[in-house]
LODRENFI-713195 format. One line per 8 residues: number of its first residue (from 1); their letters; for each residue x, z, y of C-alpha. Coordinates in Angstrom, 2 decimals. Each point is the difference from the previous one (the first is absolute). Example, Ala and Ser with C-alpha at 12.3 -4.5 7.8 and 13.67 -1.06 7.14 Angstrom:
1) as) 12.30,7.80,-4.50  1.37,-0.66,3.44
// end
This chain:
1) mnlpdsmw) 253.15,-97.41,124.48  -1.06,3.50,-1.00  -2.13,-0.18,-3.13  -2.01,2.77,-1.67  1.19,1.65,-3.19  -3.01,-1.22,-1.98  -2.98,-2.33,0.29  -3.56,-0.51,-1.19
9) avrvdsgm) -0.34,-2.42,-2.91  -2.30,-0.83,-2.92  1.70,0.19,-3.39  -1.37,-1.01,-3.41  1.30,3.23,-1.50  -1.86,2.09,2.62  -3.39,-1.67,-0.23  -2.05,-1.83,2.62
17) kavrtalp) 1.01,2.21,2.90  2.70,0.30,2.62  2.78,2.48,-0.72  3.22,0.97,1.74  3.02,-1.71,-1.50  3.57,-0.86,0.93  0.76,-2.84,2.39  1.28,-3.12,-1.74
25) prhpgdcl) 3.77,-0.44,0.05  0.93,-3.17,1.88  2.03,-2.11,-2.39  2.87,-2.13,1.37  -1.42,-3.03,1.76  -3.57,1.31,-0.04  -2.27,0.54,2.97  -1.77,3.30,0.57
33) vkiqrigi) -3.57,-0.80,0.94  -2.41,2.35,1.77  -3.30,-0.82,-1.68  -3.07,-0.33,2.23  -2.79,-1.50,-2.16  -0.45,-0.09,-3.78  -2.64,-1.75,-2.05  -1.39,1.46,-3.21
41) cgtdlkmf) 0.07,-2.71,-2.65  -1.81,-0.26,-3.32  3.40,0.13,-1.66  0.67,3.33,1.73  -3.16,1.39,-1.58  1.07,-1.29,-3.42  3.39,1.69,0.34  -1.81,3.31,-0.50
49) egytdfqg) -1.65,-1.40,-3.16  3.32,-0.66,-1.72  0.52,-3.64,0.98  3.77,0.61,-0.18  2.17,3.01,-0.72  1.11,0.13,3.65  -0.01,3.49,1.53  1.15,-0.49,3.59
57) ivghefag) -1.64,-0.82,3.34  -2.75,-2.61,-0.25  -1.04,-2.67,2.49  1.16,-3.50,0.94  -2.28,-1.11,2.87  1.25,1.14,3.39  1.02,-0.57,3.57  2.82,1.97,1.56
65) tvieaddp) 2.98,-0.01,2.36  3.68,-0.08,-0.92  1.73,3.06,1.46  3.39,-0.17,-1.76  1.96,-2.96,-1.37  3.57,-1.11,-0.62  -0.93,-3.23,1.78  -1.04,1.15,3.49
73) swigkrvt) -2.11,-3.13,0.54  -2.65,1.54,-2.26  -0.39,3.21,1.98  -3.29,0.19,1.88  -1.62,-2.90,-1.84  -3.50,0.40,-1.39  -0.01,-1.10,-3.62  -1.84,-0.31,-3.26
81) ssinlppa) 1.55,-1.14,-3.28  -0.41,-1.71,-3.32  -0.25,2.18,-3.07  2.69,-1.12,-2.47  3.70,0.90,-0.07  2.82,-1.06,-2.33  1.54,2.44,-2.47  2.23,2.64,1.56
89) dadssfdw) 3.17,-1.62,-1.34  -0.72,-3.49,1.42  2.80,-1.44,2.12  -0.23,-1.68,3.39  -0.53,-3.45,-1.54  -3.33,0.97,-1.54  -2.76,-2.62,0.29  -2.76,1.86,1.80
97) asvkhhpr) -2.43,-2.89,-0.53  -0.16,0.83,-3.71  -0.07,3.78,0.29  -3.60,0.59,-1.06  0.73,-1.29,-3.50  3.33,1.68,-0.60  -0.29,2.14,-3.16  1.64,2.96,1.76
105) rralgirn) -1.64,-0.44,3.41  -1.14,2.99,2.01  -3.29,0.18,1.88  -0.97,2.25,2.91  -2.02,2.95,-1.22  -0.47,-1.53,-3.45  3.29,-0.49,-1.78  3.30,1.85,0.50
113) ydgvmaey) -0.21,0.14,3.81  -1.85,2.40,2.27  -2.89,-1.49,1.93  -1.15,0.31,3.59  -2.90,2.47,-0.12  2.14,2.37,1.99  1.25,0.68,3.51  3.32,-1.78,-0.64
121) aslppeil) 1.35,-2.60,-2.44  3.48,-1.41,-0.63  -0.30,-3.74,-0.59  2.48,-2.87,-0.36  -0.21,-2.48,2.89  -0.35,-2.89,-2.47  -3.64,0.96,-0.64  -0.91,0.80,3.61
129) velpdsvd) -2.07,-2.36,2.14  -0.26,0.51,3.74  -3.53,0.35,1.36  -0.77,-2.01,3.15  -1.57,1.82,2.94  -3.31,-1.75,-0.73  -0.18,1.65,-3.46  -0.91,3.66,0.46
137) dlagamae) 0.72,2.75,-2.52  -3.42,-0.33,-1.67  0.58,-3.69,-0.70  3.67,0.51,-0.84  -0.96,2.42,-2.75  -2.31,-2.72,-1.39  2.72,-2.65,-0.23  1.07,0.83,-3.56
145) plasalea) -3.51,-0.23,-1.55  -0.62,-3.13,2.08  3.16,-1.49,-1.51  -1.38,0.76,-3.46  -3.26,-1.77,0.85  1.90,-2.95,1.42  1.98,-0.33,-3.23  -3.22,-0.03,-2.06
153) vevlpkky) -1.21,-2.96,2.04  3.31,-1.87,0.13  0.38,-0.09,-3.80  -3.28,-1.94,-0.30  0.26,-3.76,-0.41  -1.03,-1.55,3.30  -2.72,-2.24,-1.46  -2.49,2.80,-0.68
161) npvlvvgd) -2.89,0.57,2.42  -2.13,2.12,0.00  1.77,3.09,-1.33  -1.81,2.95,-1.55  1.30,3.46,0.91  -1.04,2.75,-2.42  0.00,3.39,1.73  -0.87,1.22,3.49
169) grvaqlvi) 2.59,2.73,0.57  3.20,0.19,2.01  1.94,-2.85,-1.61  -3.07,-2.21,-0.44  -0.86,0.25,3.70  3.51,-1.13,0.92  -0.07,-2.84,-2.56  -3.28,-1.22,1.51
177) rvldaagl) 1.52,-0.01,3.48  3.07,-1.92,-1.17  -2.17,-2.58,-1.77  -2.23,-0.37,3.05  3.03,-0.39,2.30  1.22,-2.76,-2.34  -3.29,-1.86,0.50  -1.27,0.54,-3.55
185) evhlmgkh) -3.57,0.83,-0.99  -0.17,3.52,-1.42  -2.58,1.32,-2.45  -0.20,3.71,-0.76  -1.10,2.05,-2.97  -0.32,3.56,1.29  -1.89,3.24,-0.61  -0.08,2.02,3.22
193) adkiklaq) -2.42,-0.95,2.78  2.15,1.05,2.97  3.09,-1.71,-1.39  -1.94,-3.14,-0.86  -1.29,-0.11,3.59  3.56,0.28,1.33  1.14,-2.78,-2.32  -2.86,-2.20,1.18
201) qsgaflrd) 1.09,0.58,3.59  3.38,-1.38,-1.10  -1.62,-3.19,-1.28  -0.80,0.80,-3.65  -3.15,-1.16,-1.78  -1.51,2.50,-2.44  -0.43,-0.94,-3.66  -2.03,2.11,-2.42
209) katitpet) 1.82,0.47,-3.30  -3.23,-0.69,-1.85  -0.25,-3.49,1.51  3.41,-1.15,-1.23  -0.63,-2.06,-3.13  2.37,-2.03,-2.20  -0.97,-3.01,2.13  0.69,1.72,3.34
217) rypaviea) 3.28,1.76,-0.74  2.87,-0.41,2.45  3.23,-1.94,-0.46  1.77,2.55,2.25  -0.58,3.76,-0.15  1.96,2.82,1.63  -0.60,3.42,-1.53  0.54,2.97,2.32
225) tgsasgvq) -2.23,2.76,-1.33  2.38,2.72,-1.12  -2.00,0.44,-3.21  0.09,-1.18,-3.61  -3.64,-1.09,0.18  0.82,-2.10,3.06  2.70,-1.84,-1.93  -2.56,-0.80,-2.69
233) daltatap) -2.53,-1.19,2.59  2.62,-2.26,1.57  0.86,-1.56,-3.36  -3.69,-0.59,-0.73  -0.36,-1.82,3.33  2.99,-2.31,-0.59  -0.74,-3.55,-1.09  1.84,-1.85,-2.79
241) egvlvlnt) 3.41,-1.21,1.20  -0.43,2.33,2.95  2.49,2.37,1.60  -0.49,3.77,0.05  2.28,2.00,2.32  0.19,3.67,-0.96  0.85,2.38,2.82  -1.01,3.31,-1.57
249) tlphgvel) 2.57,2.59,-1.06  -1.44,2.21,-2.72  1.70,3.07,-1.51  -1.01,-1.01,-3.52  -0.45,-3.22,-1.93  -3.09,-2.20,0.30  -1.50,-1.89,-2.93  -0.62,-3.68,0.69
257) dlarivvd) -1.73,-2.68,-2.05  3.17,-1.90,-0.85  -1.91,-2.54,-2.12  -2.06,-0.91,3.04  3.15,-0.42,2.10  1.56,-2.27,-2.63  -3.08,-2.06,-0.84  -0.97,-0.48,3.67
265) eikligsr) 3.64,-0.55,1.00  -0.21,2.51,2.84  3.16,0.62,1.96  0.67,3.68,0.74  2.24,0.76,2.98  1.15,3.49,0.85  0.50,0.70,3.69  1.23,3.01,1.93
273) cgdickav) 2.63,0.27,2.75  0.10,-2.71,2.65  2.11,-1.07,2.95  -0.17,2.78,2.59  1.37,-2.28,2.72  -2.87,-2.45,-0.47  -2.50,2.86,0.16  1.45,1.33,3.25
281) allehgki) -0.11,-3.52,1.47  -3.71,-0.32,-0.86  -0.66,3.29,1.76  2.17,-0.90,2.98  -1.79,-3.30,0.64  -3.48,1.41,-0.50  -0.72,-2.02,-3.14  -1.12,3.14,-1.83
289) nvddmvsa) -1.71,3.04,1.50  0.19,3.28,-1.93  -1.27,2.57,2.51  -3.47,0.20,-1.58  1.45,0.72,-3.43  1.20,3.50,0.82  -2.84,2.34,-0.93  1.65,3.20,1.25
297) typlqeae) 3.28,1.56,1.05  1.34,3.51,-0.69  3.12,1.91,0.95  2.64,-0.08,-2.72  -0.46,3.75,-0.48  -3.63,-0.71,-1.01  1.02,-2.41,-2.75  -2.11,1.82,-2.59
305) tafrkaqe) -3.17,-0.72,2.00  1.16,-3.56,0.62  0.51,-0.64,-3.72  -3.47,1.31,-0.78  -1.39,-2.37,2.63  2.01,-2.91,-1.44  -1.61,0.64,-3.41  -3.51,-0.42,1.40
313) ksslkiql) -1.64,-3.30,-0.91  -1.02,-0.55,3.63  3.56,0.19,1.34  2.30,-2.90,0.72  3.44,0.80,1.38  0.81,3.61,0.84  3.07,0.56,2.15  2.08,3.07,0.75
321) vvn) 1.40,0.62,3.46  3.29,1.80,0.57  0.26,1.92,3.25
// end
């Protein structure tokens, strides 16, 4: 296949805009993927705030088509992928199930590996997941954040119902849908009228922060706000001996009332990357709908405008389209 000499991509070291850069070299065994849809994630925004010292291509939410591969069975398949990779010197016996906690792991667009906010990406087949025909590119590019939401729900002990979700943004909306699909009652602490309305359409019941008292705190809380104040609100709403799942990635530390956590015996659980295969299956079988979560789409070359839109409080998921 004849490929261009360069491609459009968004790099941390070039700011929130698309620039021309070299095509990725296809490493032995890797698949070259023609990217078609890319989601802008809250972590992508934080990369430009110094979340890590990474300087390459950002992005980890995508749908695309394999155009080159050592294994010809991959060619022509529509794919998305998980986010974590083993260290570069890992051998073929590496346990991929434990990759997200390896001390020298790599992560697409975040840590020591170029991401997918580009026209092409070279990716190992071990992280690729084929997209069924029933999952279009819009939904395929939502599979990775859906997997994160699914993980936040799956780490909860099964006995808790209802569950309070703190936040009404991108991740919170997906968490609410996963909880609702699991048959659990969902309560929401949110701030934005349009997003609250969308969450209510997904089965959530609104709770006013001011009405949560020590007597009405929740034994199960999932925090998905993206803010330090949201983490504090979630802790305040957690009952003694309750479980608080933290899903927010912040570029700097957050102060917590550790005495409260100890005295009330609150269990803190961190949650991030989930099982991408499970997420794709939910999309394939219509258990979760994500179409109404995409606020706008822009061509990759208009990434600067798209990032500005993604920073607006009214926006949910913004996606980039590669022609």
